[in-house]
SETORNU-207756 format. One record per residue (C-alpha): x, y, z. Coordinates in steps of 0.02 Angstrom, whole numbers, padded with zeros to 5 digits, always signed. Layout:
<pts>
XYZ;...
</pts>
This chain:
<pts>
-05493-07194+02971;-05455-07266+03141;-05382-07210+03306;-05225-07292+03369;-05224-07408+03517;-05107-07296+03615;-05163-07242+03788;-05260-07082+03749;-05229-07002+03919;-05414-06990+03959;-05402-06856+04092;-05323-06736+03969;-05400-06775+03800;-05581-06827+03821;-05700-06713+03723;-05792-06637+03875;-05627-06588+03955;-05565-06507+03795;-05726-06410+03768;-05718-06343+03945;-05538-06286+03928;-05569-06196+03761;-05397-06243+03697;-05359-06212+03515;-05375-06361+03398;-05258-06398+03253;-05250-06536+03122;-05074-06589+03070;-05058-06707+02921;-04911-06819+02882;-04872-06823+03067;-04794-06994+03092;-04615-06937+03065;-04501-06795+03013;-04570-06619+03004;-04748-06678+03037;-04714-06768+03201;-04599-06627+03260;-04738-06502+03222;-04871-06603+03312;-04760-06611+03467;-04712-06427+03460;-04893-06370+03445;-04947-06488+03585;-04807-06418+03691;-04872-06242+03656;-05046-06284+03717;-05138-06335+03559;-05250-06488+03555;-05176-06582+03407;-05262-06704+03290;-05112-06786+03207;-05140-06893+03053;-05039-07015+02950;-05051-07186+02869;-04947-07288+02991;-05047-07329+03149;-04896-07404+03236;-04789-07249+03215;-04942-07144+03254;-04960-07230+03422;-04788-07167+03468;-04832-06990+03411;-04991-06993+03514;-04896-07048+03669;-04766-06911+03644;-04904-06781+03623;-04986-06841+03783;-04819-06825+03872;-04805-06640+03830;-04985-06584+03802;-05148-06648+03728;-05204-06729+03568;-05232-06892+03477;-05177-06980+03319;-05292-07051+03186;-05229-07167+03050;-05296-07111+02881;-05246-07117+02698;-05276-06944+02626;-05288-07021+02452;-05458-07090+02502;-05600-06982+02438;-05686-06950+02605;-05530-06938+02712;-05525-06746+02724;-05707-06742+02777;-05677-06880+02906;-05522-06795+02978;-05616-06631+02998;-05764-06719+03077;-05648-06806+03202;-05574-06639+03257;-05746-06559+03275;-05811-06709+03371;-05664-06700+03491;-05664-06514+03530;-05807-06429+03439;-05692-06314+03340;-05546-06303+03218;-05423-06162+03241;-05280-06224+03133;-05229-06338+02991;-05052-06388+02945;-05049-06468+02772;-04885-06563+02787;-04919-06732+02704;-04823-06759+02544;-04710-06873+02443;-04570-06848+02317;-04540-06934+02150;-04367-06902+02077;-04378-06893+01888;-04352-06761+01753;-04498-06720+01637;-04451-06842+01497;-04440-06987+01620;-04597-06946+01719;-04719-07087+01753;-04889-07004+01735;-04976-07126+01851;-04849-07085+01986;-04871-06900+01945;-05059-06912+01968;-05041-06999+02136;-04912-06872+02196;-05024-06726+02147;-05173-06806+02234;-05079-06815+02398;-04969-06660+02389;-05100-06542+02317;-05276-06612+02306;-05278-06673+02486;-05220-06501+02546;-05354-06414+02444;-05488-06535+02505;-05439-06513+02687;-05439-06325+02667;-05612-06335+02591;-05673-06434+02742;-05597-06324+02879;-05641-06153+02809;-05828-06161+02853;-05802-06200+03039;-05663-06070+03046;-05780-05940+02973;-05917-05984+03096;-05801-05965+03245;-05722-05803+03182;-05555-05857+03112;-05412-05980+03105;-05242-06012+03028;-05188-06128+02887;-05006-06171+02854;-04960-06257+02692;-04790-06341+02703;-04710-06313+02533;-04523-06321+02500;-04379-06222+02429;-04420-06327+02276;-04585-06234+02264;-04491-06070+02246;-04346-06117+02131;-04329-06259+02008;-04232-06410+02069;-04168-06528+01934;-04234-06705+01921;-04394-06687+02022;-04520-06597+01912;-04676-06672+01992;-04623-06623+02167;-04575-06448+02111;-04744-06421+02029;-04840-06485+02180;-04746-06376+02303;-04767-06222+02193;-04954-06257+02190;-04960-06246+02380;-04885-06071+02373;-05031-06014+02264;-05156-06108+02373;-05095-06003+02520;-05114-05841+02423;-05288-05889+02364;-05347-05930+02540;-05278-05765+02603;-05364-05668+02464;-05532-05751+02492;-05544-05765+02681;-05441-05629+02765;-05601-05534+02802;-05664-05688+02896;-05512-05687+03010;-05431-05835+02922;-05244-05822+02890;-05141-05930+02774;-04953-05944+02766;-04832-06053+02669;-04683-06126+02761;-04548-06174+02636;-04412-06283+02714;-04247-06319+02632;-04179-06495+02633;-04214-06558+02809;-04143-06707+02901;-04298-06817+02890;-04314-07005+02859;-04359-06965+02677;-04199-06865+02652;-04095-06993+02746;-04161-07126+02626;-04123-07015+02476;-03944-06996+02535;-03922-07180+02581;-03988-07240+02412;-03878-07124+02309;-03732-07202+02213;-03614-07102+02324;-03703-07058+02488;-03562-06949+02550;-03560-06845+02392;-03750-06835+02392;-03752-06762+02567;-03610-06643+02525;-03705-06585+02371;-03859-06546+02476;-03760-06447+02604;-03636-06349+02500;-03773-06259+02402;-03825-06171+02563;-03735-06023+02641;-03758-06105+02812;-03673-06264+02746;-03789-06386+02834;-03960-06468+02825;-04105-06411+02931;-04187-06511+03069;-04371-06554+03087;-04376-06460+03252;-04314-06300+03169;-04451-06310+03038;-04581-06353+03171;-04535-06195+03266;-04567-06090+03110;-04735-06176+03082;-04783-06146+03264;-04740-05962+03244;-04846-05952+03086;-04993-06028+03182;-04972-05911+03330;-05045-05741+03370;-04869-05670+03348;-04900-05689+03160;-05073-05609+03167;-05033-05478+03033;-04955-05604+02914;-05056-05691+02780;-05032-05746+02600;-04843-05752+02603;-04698-05872+02625;-04585-05908+02774;-04427-05986+02703;-04310-06087+02814;-04179-06157+02696;-04009-06107+02765;-04002-05966+02637;-04018-06074+02480;-04148-05966+02391;-04053-05807+02433;-03904-05847+02321;
</pts>
C-alpha cells in the first residue's frame, strides 16, 4: 500500500491537525472513479476526513487533489485482494486521525456470465473482492468503532443484490451477500452504537457501465434496455448515489440500521 504523490495539502491533512479538529474519519474503497470517487468527494465536502482507496495511484492522485479542494483527506493505492490490505488500510486511517467513524465498502467488479458459462477462477476472484474484502474491512474497523462508542458502515450493493438479473450470476450473488453482511453487523453491534446500512444503486452512469454499453453488439439498444426497465426512464449518476451514501453515514440516519436504501429509478418497485 502506498500514498500517492499528489500534494497532500499539509496544513489541512497532517495527523496533528486532524486530531485537534476531531473531525470524523471515513474509509471509502473503490474510490478512483464512479460512485467511489463521487462518495469520497461528497463526504469530504460534508466535513469528513476521507481515506480513499483504490488500485490506480495515478487516478487516486486526482481524487486526492479534488478532496483537498473541497475538504480533507488522502488517497492510498492498495489492492484489496492482498491478504493484509484491510489491516493496512485501517491502520493508515488510525495513524492519520486516531479514530474510524465510517466505512464505505464500495470496491467491486462484475463478471457477465450465466451459471453454466461461469469461470470458477473468475468467480473466486470476484467474491474475494466484492465480499471477502468487505467482510475483512468490517472486521478491522469494528473494534476501534466499539472503543470510541460507535460508527457507521455502508455496504454498496446493487439492485442486482435484491432481484435476479440475467447473465451475471456471480455479481448477483456477491451483492446479495452484502445485504446480509449489513443485517449481521446491525444485529451484532447496534448496542455498541455501530450502524450498518446497505445502499443499493440501480444501473449508474459509471465508467464500468459506459464500457458495458460501448462493448455491446448494439450500444444504443443496450443503453435503451437499461433505461426502459425503470419507471424514471434513465440511468442514475454517481453523484446521486453518493448523496444517498452520505445521508446513510450522517446523523440524520441515526435510527436506521440493518436495512436497504434503494436508488434505482424505481426498477425494483415494478
